[in-house]
Legacy VTK file of the C-alpha trace (Angstrom):
# vtk DataFile Version 3.0
C-alpha trace
ASCII
DATASET POLYDATA
POINTS 115 float
4.434 36.397 3.965
3.407 33.806 1.372
5.189 31.148 -0.656
3.787 29.574 -3.820
5.143 26.052 -4.319
5.050 24.377 -7.724
4.068 20.692 -8.008
7.610 19.377 -8.534
8.908 21.287 -5.479
5.969 20.003 -3.434
6.797 16.407 -4.390
10.503 16.879 -3.627
9.791 18.300 -0.166
7.187 15.656 0.688
9.671 12.940 -0.300
12.367 14.591 1.830
9.989 14.810 4.829
8.992 11.173 4.490
6.671 9.872 7.192
8.443 11.672 10.061
7.000 14.922 11.433
8.835 18.085 10.500
8.553 21.642 9.257
10.467 23.427 6.520
12.541 26.367 7.701
13.512 29.086 5.246
16.924 29.756 6.734
18.865 32.959 6.075
22.527 31.974 6.431
24.967 34.800 7.151
27.865 32.717 8.482
31.054 33.692 6.675
29.265 36.340 4.603
30.855 39.294 6.381
27.630 41.300 6.462
24.078 40.402 7.421
22.680 41.763 4.137
24.938 39.381 2.175
23.244 36.251 3.523
22.067 33.348 1.412
18.805 31.406 1.719
18.614 27.713 2.519
15.868 25.246 3.380
16.233 23.088 6.484
13.780 20.429 7.593
13.514 20.757 11.359
11.664 19.018 14.169
10.517 22.072 16.112
9.864 25.762 15.768
11.717 28.471 17.692
10.303 31.397 19.680
10.913 34.011 16.950
9.609 31.856 14.085
6.719 32.999 11.937
4.634 30.762 9.706
4.798 31.389 5.978
1.474 30.807 4.238
1.625 28.404 1.291
-0.592 26.858 -1.340
0.266 23.378 0.018
-1.526 22.836 3.355
0.396 19.593 4.043
3.702 21.501 4.180
4.480 23.923 6.995
7.013 26.655 6.231
8.622 28.821 8.911
11.136 31.657 9.057
12.869 33.492 11.879
10.727 36.622 12.023
13.786 38.853 12.353
14.969 37.631 8.924
11.707 38.356 7.076
13.031 41.781 6.086
15.455 40.087 3.654
12.638 38.529 1.597
9.766 39.922 -0.425
6.228 39.356 0.842
5.360 36.840 -1.915
7.875 34.128 -2.779
7.943 31.362 -5.391
9.505 27.958 -4.694
10.004 25.805 -7.760
11.989 23.039 -9.374
11.715 20.777 -12.387
10.574 17.141 -12.182
13.522 14.926 -11.279
15.715 17.753 -9.943
17.062 17.542 -6.393
17.453 21.286 -5.848
14.971 24.105 -5.392
14.762 27.638 -6.798
13.571 30.500 -4.612
12.431 33.660 -6.344
9.840 36.408 -6.323
8.429 38.667 -8.984
11.335 41.039 -8.321
14.400 38.827 -7.883
16.064 35.425 -7.650
17.235 34.386 -4.185
18.868 31.097 -5.107
18.793 28.513 -7.866
20.503 25.458 -6.368
18.998 25.125 -2.904
19.239 21.563 -1.610
16.825 20.965 1.291
18.801 19.741 4.306
17.180 17.447 6.857
18.380 18.655 10.267
15.805 16.815 12.373
17.192 15.149 15.454
17.756 11.488 14.750
16.109 9.302 17.368
18.279 6.508 18.699
17.044 2.956 19.127
17.793 1.359 22.528
LINES 1 116
115 0 1 2 3 4 5 6 7 8 9 10 11 12 13 14 15 16 17 18 19 20 21 22 23 24 25 26 27 28 29 30 31 32 33 34 35 36 37 38 39 40 41 42 43 44 45 46 47 48 49 50 51 52 53 54 55 56 57 58 59 60 61 62 63 64 65 66 67 68 69 70 71 72 73 74 75 76 77 78 79 80 81 82 83 84 85 86 87 88 89 90 91 92 93 94 95 96 97 98 99 100 101 102 103 104 105 106 107 108 109 110 111 112 113 114
């Protein structure tokens, strides 16, 4: 699986990551959808990978994308992640379809507490 990231989306994600380590999870959300095939995509910034995660190749080596391997069936092999300069949301598409147009990356990394 591959994802092509345009420059504006790259800048948005790098800003969202900041200087803390993290990876970008393509999340397939089925909660409240009634059926697994009715899920919606989302992007979560996470601290760690899970056992079933696969790495999604990208044209931006500084960004690591992952996906639960069992959810890969819901996406085409080659994806496009884009936005326009100044936008806060992402668009996920492929040559065959649009997956979502207003995807706001959510930072779900565990916040470290200061003692």
